[in-house]
N, C-alpha and C positions, 0 to 999 in steps of 0.2 A: 507468273510461275515459270521457272526455267525448266528445261527439259533435262532428263538424266544424262544424256551423252554430253551436253554442253557443260554441265556441272563437272562431269569427269574430266573433260579436256582442261577446264580451269584449274582443278585441283592438281592434276598430274603434270601438266606442262605449262600452266599459266596462260593457255591460249584463249583468245576471245573468239568464240564460234562465228560471230557475225563479221569478224574482220578477215575470215579466210576465203571469203567470196561466195557469191550466191550459190546455194545448194551444195557446197562442198561437204559439209557435215552430213546433210540428208543423203547424199549419194553414198558416203562411207557407211553410214548406219543401215541403209537399205540393203547394200551388197552383203554385209557381214550377217545381218539378221536373216536374209534369204538363205545364205550358206549354211548357218548354224541352226535354223529353225527356231529362232528366238524372237521375242519382241524386244523393244529398246531397253527396258529395265533388266531383262534377262541378259541381253548383251553386255550391259555395263557390269552386271555382277560377274560375268565371265571374264571381262577385262581386268577387273580387280583381283581375280584369283588366278589368271593364267598370264604370266609375264610374256610369253611368246605371242599370244593373241594381242596383248596390249601393244607390243612393239610393232606388230604388223598393222594394227589399226591406226597408230599414230604415223606410221610411215606413209599412209594414204593421204595424210592431211598436211605433213610438213613440206615446206617449199625448198627444193634443192637445186633450182636452176642457178647455175654459176659458170664462171670461165676463168681462164688464165689472165692475171692481170686486169681483172674486171674494173672498169672505170678509170684505170691507169693513174689518175692524179694522186690517190692515196699512196700508191707504190712509189711514185716519184718523191713524194714527201717523206716516205719512210726511208728511201734511198739517201736523201739529203741528210736526214738525221744520222743515219748509220755511217755515212761518210765523214761526218764531223767527229763522230765517236771513234771511228778507225783512226783518224788523224791524231786524236789525243790519247788513244789507247787507255782510257779510264773507265771505270765503272763496268767492266766486262765481267760475265757475259751479258750480252744484249738479249733481253728476254721479250718475246712477242707472243700474244695469245690470239688465236682465231677461234671465235665461239659464237654461234654455231658454225662449224667448218664445212658442213654438207659433205660433198664427195672430195674435198681436199684441194681443189684448185687454188683457193685462196692461200692456204697454208704453204703450198709449194711455191706460189708466187712470191710470198714473203721471204722464204728461205733463199731463193734465187736472187731476190733483190738485195738481201743483205750480203750475199757472196759477191754480187757485182759491185757493191758499195765499198768493198775492200776488206770486209771482215772475214777472217778464217772460219771454217765450219766449227772449230773448237771455241770460237768466240761468241757464238750465239745459240740460243735455244728457242725453238718454236713449239708451243704447246697448242694442239687443235683438238677441240672437243665437239661432240655432237651426240644427240640422243639415239640416233638410228644406227644399229650395227651394220646394215647393208651398205649404207652410205660410207661408213668408216672403212669398210673392207675395201671399197673402190679407192678410198683416200690413201690407205695404207700401200696399196699396189702402186699408185701414182702414175699410171699410164693413161694418156688421154689422146683421143683423136686430134688431128692438126686443127680442125675446125674449132677446138676449144680455145684458141687464141681470139677468135671473133674480131679480127682486125687489130690486135695488140701485138702481132708478131714482129712489128717494126721497133718495138722497144729495145733498148740496149741489153737489159737483163734477160729478154726472151732468147737471145742467141745462146744461153747457156743451157737451155733444154736440149736434149740429145735425141736423135732418132731412136725409135723403139717399134716393136711388133705389137700389134693389137689384132686379135683373132688371126694370127698368122700372116698378116699383111703389114709391111713396113709403111704404114701411113699414121704414125702416132709419134708421140713425143713423151719423154719422161725427164725428171730432174737429174742432175748428174749425181753419181753414187757418192760423192764426197759430202753432200748435205744430208743424206738419208739418216744418219746417226744424230743430226741436230734437230730432227723433227719427231715429235711423239704424238700419236693420235690416241685419244681416250674417250671412252663412252661416259657421258655425264649430262646431267639435266641443267639447262641454263639457270633454273631457279636456285641451283646450288652453287653458282659461280663464285659467290663470296667465300666459299670455303677454300678457294685457291689462294687466298691472301697470304697464307704462310709460305707459299711457293714463289711468291714475288718479291718485290714489287716488279711489275711488267713495264718496260719502256714504251710499249704500244700495245693496245688492244683493239682488234677488229671485231666489232659486234654490229653487222650491217643488216638492216631489214628484218630484224627479229622482234624488236620492241613493238613494231606496228601491229603485230598479230596477237599482243598479249593484253589481258584485261588490265585495268589501272593498278590494282594491288600488286599483281605479279610484276608489272612493269616497274613499279616503284622498288620492289624487292630486288630485281635484277640491276637497276641503277645504282642502289646502294652497294650492291656487290661489286659492280664494276669500278666505282669510285675507290673502294678498298684495294682493288688490285693495282691501281696505277701508281707508278713512281712520281715523286713530286713534280717532275717535269715531263711525265708521260703523256702520250696522246691517245685519245679514244676516237676511233674512226667509226662512224655510223652511216646509215642511210640518210639521204637528203631530207625526207619527210620526218626524220626522227630528231633533227637538229633543234627545233623549237622546244620539244619536250625536254631534252637535256639542259638547254639554257634555262628552262624554268625550274630545274632541279639543282641549280648551283654550279653547272659547268660554264665555261666561257669559251668563246670561239678562238680557234687557232688562226693565225694570220694567213695561212696558205689558202689562196682562193680555190673553190671547187673540190677541195679534198673531203669536205664534211668532217673535219677533224676538230676535236674539242680538248680543252685542258681542264683538269680538275680544279674546282673552285677551292677557296681557302677552307670553308666549313664543310661543304659537301652536303648531300641530302640527308634528311632525317631518316633513320631506320624505321621500317614499318613496325607496327606493334608486336607482330610475331614473325620472326625469321628463324624457321627451324632448318638449320643447314646440317648436312651430313659430311663427315670427313671425306676427303678425296680417296679414290681407290688406292693410289700409290703416289709417293712424292715425285715431282719432276725432277729429272736428273740435273744436277748442278755442278758447275765448275768452281764456283766460289760462293761462300755465304753472303746473303744480302738481307739488310734489316727489314722487318715487316713495316707496313704502313701504320702510322699512328691511327688511333680510334677516331671516328667521325664525331663532329660536333653537331648539335641540332640547329636547324634553321630557325631563326625568330619568328618568321611569318607562318601563321596557321594556314593560310591559303597555299603557300608553297609546300608546306607539309602534306597537304592533301593532294599534291601532284599538279597544282595548277598555279600559273603565274599570277602574282598578286595584282589586284585591280588597280590601275592608275587613278589618282585624284581627278575628278572631272574638272574640265576647264570651265571658267566662269562663262556664263551665256553671253556676256557682253563682249568676249574675247574669243571668238571661235578660231580654231586653229586648223591647218591643213594636216592630213595624216602624214606621219613620217615614214611611210612605206609606199611603194609604187601602187597605183591603181591597176586593176585588172584591164581596164580599157587601154592603158599605155602598153601593157603586154600584148593584147590582141592587135593593137595597131602595128607593133613591131613584127608580129607573126604574119600578118596580112601583107606587109611590105617585103616579107622574105628575110628579115632579120632574125633568124631563128635563134641564134646564140643570145642575142639581146633579149628576146622574148622569154627564153628559158631563165635567164638571170632575173628578170623582173617578176615573173610569176613565182619564183622561189622566194624572192624577197617579200613577195606579198604573203606567202604562206607561213613565213616566219612570224608575221604579225597576226595572221588570221588562219591558223592551222586547221580550223574546222569549216573552212570555205569549200563547199562542194564544187563551186564554179572554178575555183583556183585549181583544185585537184583534177578536175576534168580537162582544163586547158593544158596543164602540165602533162597529162597522160597523151593528149593529142599530139603534142610536141615531141614526146618520146617515141610515139608511134612513127612519126616522120623520120625520126633518127634511128629507127630499127632497134630500138633498146626495148625489146618486147617485154621482158620481165618487169622492169621498172615502170613501163607504160601500163602494164596490168595491174600492178600494185596501186598506182595512182587512180586509174579508172574505177577499180573496185572500191577504193576509198570514197571516191565521188559518188558512187551508186549507194554506198552504205550510208553516207551523210544525206543524200537525196535520191531516194529510189525512183523518183519521176524524172531524173536528168536523162533526157532522150539521147543527147549526143554521146554521153558517156556509155550508155547502153549499147549504141551502134558501134562505136569504136572497140569496145570490149568484145562484142560479138566477132568483129573482124579478126581480132587477135586469137580468139579461141578457135575460129575456123582455121586460121593459119596453123595453129598447133595441132589440129586434127579432131578437135572436140566439136564436131559439126552439130550434134543434138543440143548441146549446151548453148551453142551460138544461136541456133534457130530460136530457142526459148527466150533468149534476151531480145531477139528481133521482134518476136511476138509481143513482148512487153512494150518495146518502143512503139510498135504500131498502135497498140491500145492507148498508149499515152497520147500519141498523135491524134487518134480518133476522138479522144475525149477532150481535146483542147479547143 
C-alpha cells in the first residue's frame, strides 16, 4: 500500500519518492504537517486545494543544483552543431529547450554557447521551463556568483559573461544583454513537455537528471514527449545514468563521446495509454515558421513498449560467450591504479548493459566524489542505496557528501545504518 504523499508526488510531478533519496519525502511531510497541524492525508488534501502550498512542498523535493557550462562536453557539442549551422545559414532560427531549467545556469550557458558559435541573437531561441516559480525568478534575473562556473570559466564561451553586482558586491557574472531577448523562461510541468511540439521542432533538448527521479509511467510519458519535440537531426542531452533508458526506448547514441547525447530513432517510443497534455501557457516567440514533427509510430516489441529493453535470445549452453561489456573488476583495477578516467569510462559502459547494478552505481559515485562532482556523485550513490539498502560503502560516501553540504544529522543517520550493517555481517 502506497502512502498518500507518494501518490500525490507521482500524480502531480511524476516523481518516484524512493528515488529522491533516503528520508527526503519523510522530512518534507513531517515539516509541513507540524507547521499546519495536519496528518499526512490532511496535508495531501491541502496540497490539492492550495496551489501555493503545493508549489512550496514540491520546491522542497526538487533538485536544483546546477552551474554554468555544467559537464562542458554537451556545450562543446552544441557549439560545434551551431557553428556548422551558422556557416550554412539554413534552417534558422536555431531552437533549444532546457527542461527542467532549475535556476537558469544551463539556459544561459546554451545562449552564450550559441552566440560564441557565430549565431546572432536574432538567429536562435532558447526556451527554458521549470515547475518552481522561485527557481524561475532566479533564472530570469540571470545573475550568478563567480563560483557558478565551478572550473568551467576557461571555456571560450565563458568569456562572454560580463561582470555583475550581486548583493551590492561586484563578485558575480551575467549573460550579455544581447542574448536576453533570445531566452524565454516559462513555468511548466515536465509531464506536459509533449505539448510544446507545436512550437518546435527543437534542434537540441537538454533534459538532464530528471528522468531518474520519475516513476516508470511518468518517465515513459516524458520520453514520448521529448521525442516529439526533436527535429529529425536534433540531439537530446540527458544525464549519464539515463542513457540506457533512452536507448531502450528507441533513441540511438550520438557519436560525440562523453556528451551523453542521443538522436531520435526512426519509430520512436510508443505513447503511453493515457497522455493528458495541456496546451502551453503561450507560444514561443518565433522568427520563422517551422513544421511540426510527424506523429510517432508504435514499437513492435511489447517488452520495449513497457519501458524495458527486449531480452536477448539465450546463447546455447554449449557455446558460452563473454559479456560484450566491461566487468566491474576491470573498472576497479583501473581505479586502484589511479587511472580514474579509464575507470569512469569502464563503469559507465558496464551500467549501460546493467543499469540496475547497485555495485556499479556505487563505484561510479565513489569516482565522482574523487572528482568533486558532488551532485552527480550523490545521484549515483543514492541510486546504489536504493537498489541495495545494505551497500555499506555507498552509505558511507553518501554520508560524507551530506556532511560536506551541511546536512550533518542526515549524514549521521547514514553512518548509523552502515555501522549496523557492519555489525551484522
